[in-house]
C-alpha positions in Angstrom: 20.9 -25.4 -3.8 19.9 -24.0 -7.2 16.5 -23.0 -6.3 17.8 -21.1 -3.3 20.2 -19.4 -5.4 17.2 -18.5 -7.9 15.0 -17.3 -4.9 17.7 -15.2 -3.5 18.4 -13.4 -6.8 14.7 -12.8 -7.2 14.5 -11.4 -3.7 17.7 -9.2 -4.8 15.5 -8.2 -7.7 12.5 -7.1 -6.0 14.7 -5.2 -3.5 16.3 -3.2 -6.4 12.8 -2.6 -7.6 11.8 -1.0 -4.0 14.7 1.1 -3.8 14.2 2.4 -7.4 10.6 3.3 -6.2 11.8 5.3 -3.0 14.4 6.8 -4.9 12.2 8.3 -7.1 10.0 9.5 -5.0 13.2 11.3 -3.1 14.2 12.8 -5.8 10.6 14.3 -6.9 10.6 15.9 -3.3 14.3 17.3 -3.8 13.4 18.8 -7.2 10.6 20.6 -5.5 12.6 21.9 -2.4 15.2 23.1 -5.3 12.2 25.4 -7.1 11.1 26.8 -3.7 12.2 30.5 -3.2 13.8 29.7 0.1 16.4 27.7 -1.9 17.6 30.5 -3.6 20.6 32.5 -2.4 19.4 36.0 -3.0 15.4 36.5 -1.9 13.0 39.5 -2.6 13.3 40.6 0.9 10.0 42.1 1.8 10.4 42.8 5.2 13.5 45.0 4.3 11.4 47.0 2.0 9.0 47.6 4.8 11.6 48.2 7.1 13.0 51.3 4.8 9.9 53.0 4.2 9.5 52.6 8.2 13.1 54.3 8.3 12.2 56.9 6.1 9.0 57.6 7.9 10.6 58.2 10.9 13.5 60.4 9.7 10.5 62.7 8.2 9.2 62.7 11.7 12.6 63.8 13.4 13.0 66.7 10.8 9.7 68.3 12.0 9.9 71.2 14.3 10.0 70.5 18.2 6.5 72.3 18.4 4.8 70.4 15.9 6.1 67.0 17.6 4.2 67.6 20.3 1.1 68.1 18.1 -1.4 65.3 17.2 -0.6 64.3 13.8 -1.6 61.8 11.1 1.0 58.6 11.3 -1.2 56.5 9.1 2.1 55.6 7.0 4.0 54.3 10.2 0.7 52.0 11.1 0.6 50.5 7.9 4.1 49.8 7.6 4.1 48.1 11.0 0.8 46.0 10.4 2.4 44.7 6.9 5.9 44.0 8.9 4.0 41.6 11.4 1.5 40.1 8.6 4.7 39.3 6.3 7.0 38.0 9.4 4.0 35.4 10.2 3.7 34.4 6.8 7.3 34.0 6.1 7.8 32.1 9.6 4.7 29.5 8.7 6.4 29.1 5.1 10.0 28.7 6.3 8.8 26.3 9.1 7.3 24.3 6.4 10.2 24.3 4.3 12.6 23.2 7.1 10.2 20.5 7.7 10.4 18.8 4.1 13.9 19.3 4.2 14.0 17.2 7.6 11.7 14.8 5.8 13.9 14.4 2.6 17.0 14.1 4.9 15.2 11.4 7.3 14.2 9.5 4.0 17.8 9.9 2.5 19.5 8.6 5.7 17.0 5.8 5.9 17.7 4.9 2.1 21.6 5.2 1.9 22.4 2.2 4.1 19.9 0.2 2.0 21.6 0.9 -0.9 24.7 0.3 0.2 23.7 -3.4 1.5 21.8 -3.8 -2.1 25.3 -2.7 -3.6 27.0 -5.4 -1.6 24.5 -7.9 -2.2 24.9 -7.4 -6.0 28.6 -7.5 -5.9 28.8 -10.9 -3.9 25.9 -12.3 -6.5 28.0 -11.1 -9.5 31.0 -12.9 -8.0 29.0 -15.8 -7.5 27.6 -16.0 -10.9 31.3 -15.5 -12.6 32.4 -18.5 -10.4 29.7 -20.7 -11.8 30.0 -19.7 -15.4 34.0 -20.5 -14.8 33.2 -23.8 -13.5 30.8 -24.5 -16.2 33.2 -23.5 -18.7 35.8 -25.5 -17.0 33.6 -28.7 -17.0 32.6 -28.2 -20.8 36.3 -27.9 -22.1 37.5 -30.8 -19.6 34.5 -33.2 -21.2 35.2 -31.9 -24.7 38.9 -32.9 -24.2 38.3 -36.4 -22.9 35.7 -36.8 -25.7 38.0 -35.6 -28.2 41.1 -38.2 -26.8 38.5 -40.8 -27.0 37.4 -40.0 -30.7 41.1 -40.2 -31.3 41.7 -43.8 -29.9 42.5 -46.6 -32.1 39.0 -47.9 -33.1 36.9 -45.1 -32.6 34.7 -43.5 -35.3 34.8 -39.6 -35.9 31.1 -39.4 -36.0 30.5 -40.8 -32.8 32.0 -37.6 -30.9 28.6 -35.9 -31.2 26.5 -38.7 -30.0 29.2 -39.4 -27.1 29.1 -35.8 -26.1 25.4 -35.9 -26.1 25.4 -39.3 -23.9 28.1 -37.7 -21.5 26.0 -34.3 -21.3 22.6 -36.3 -20.5 24.5 -38.5 -17.8 25.8 -35.2 -16.2 22.6 -33.7 -16.1 20.8 -36.5 -14.6 23.1 -36.0 -11.6 22.7 -31.9 -11.4 19.0 -31.6 -12.1 17.2 -33.1 -15.2 17.8 -32.7 -19.0 18.5 -28.5 -18.5 22.0 -29.3 -19.2 21.7 -31.3 -22.4 19.0 -29.0 -23.8 21.2 -26.1 -23.2 24.1 -27.9 -25.0 21.8 -28.5 -27.8 20.9 -25.1 -28.2 24.4 -24.1 -28.1 25.5 -26.5 -30.9 22.4 -25.1 -32.8 23.6 -21.7 -32.4 27.3 -22.4 -33.2 26.3 -24.1 -36.4 24.1 -20.9 -37.4 26.6 -18.6 -36.5 29.4 -20.8 -38.5 26.8 -20.9 -41.6 26.4 -17.0 -41.3 30.2 -16.4 -40.9 30.7 -18.7 -44.1 28.0 -16.6 -45.9 29.7 -13.3 -44.9 33.3 -14.7 -45.9 31.8 -15.7 -49.1 29.8 -12.2 -49.7 33.6 -10.4 -48.5 35.5 -12.1 -51.0 33.0 -11.3 -53.8 33.2 -7.8 -52.9 36.8 -7.8 -52.6 37.5 -9.6 -56.1 34.9 -6.6 -57.6 36.8 -4.0 -56.1 40.0 -5.4 -57.4 38.7 -6.0 -60.9 37.4 -2.5 -60.8 40.8 -0.8 -59.4 42.7 -2.9 -62.7 40.4 -1.5 -64.8 40.5 2.0 -63.7 44.5 1.9 -63.5 44.4 0.4 -67.1 42.2 3.1 -68.2 44.3 5.5 -66.6 47.6 4.5 -68.3 45.9 4.3 -71.6 44.9 7.7 -71.2 48.4 8.7 -70.3 49.9 7.3 -73.4 47.4 8.7 -75.9 48.2 12.3 -74.0 51.8 11.5 -74.8 51.0 10.5 -78.2 48.9 13.5 -78.9 52.1 15.5 -77.8 54.6 13.8 -80.2 52.5 14.0 -83.2 53.0 17.9 -83.6 56.3 17.5 -82.8 57.0 14.9 -85.4 55.3 17.1 -87.9 57.2 20.3 -87.1 60.6 18.1 -87.3 59.4 16.8 -90.7 58.7 20.3 -92.1 61.8 21.9 -90.9 64.0 19.5 -92.8 
């Protein structure tokens, strides 16, 4: 059962890694499309400029006298405008089709990724719920075991120092039915970590008490010196007054 759960979470992790690679590739494509000139709201309208130039040439042609309209004249400017218009149109049409094809590709990739991402999110939520349930069950079993061992140690005729050994034997028996010595090893590590943490807390407490004592001592010395300065100041003020009273008398 545990092996199947581990394989399930390993597969889920691989699925998340694959989705991350695909989403990064899609993000790169989207950034390229955002930098495209066709993604901007206002563009340099070359065709509009060519149209304005052609309209200007047409107005000049209409302003000519009727007699001159029938004569052969040089219309090179109009021909150049028409040729530029067709050339620019073909170029813009090809670029626009390419831009639209990239948009369609990104939309297709996004439509493919969104259900997979949502499914992975649901799997992660379900896996988190299962892990939390396992954790709660483990904590409940640990506290139940400790409660029973404490009650056994407090029974008449029991020795206090036998609590740890009894706990280790109980964890060993439980680990034999649930899959080896992993539980007992984990408990030993937890016991060592708890002992180290308690030692660190005691050291921190001692340092904090020492620091507080030093601060209190410094505060008392400061207040004592401050009071002494105040009394000296009053004494210096009273001395001239006493001397002046003696002179008046």
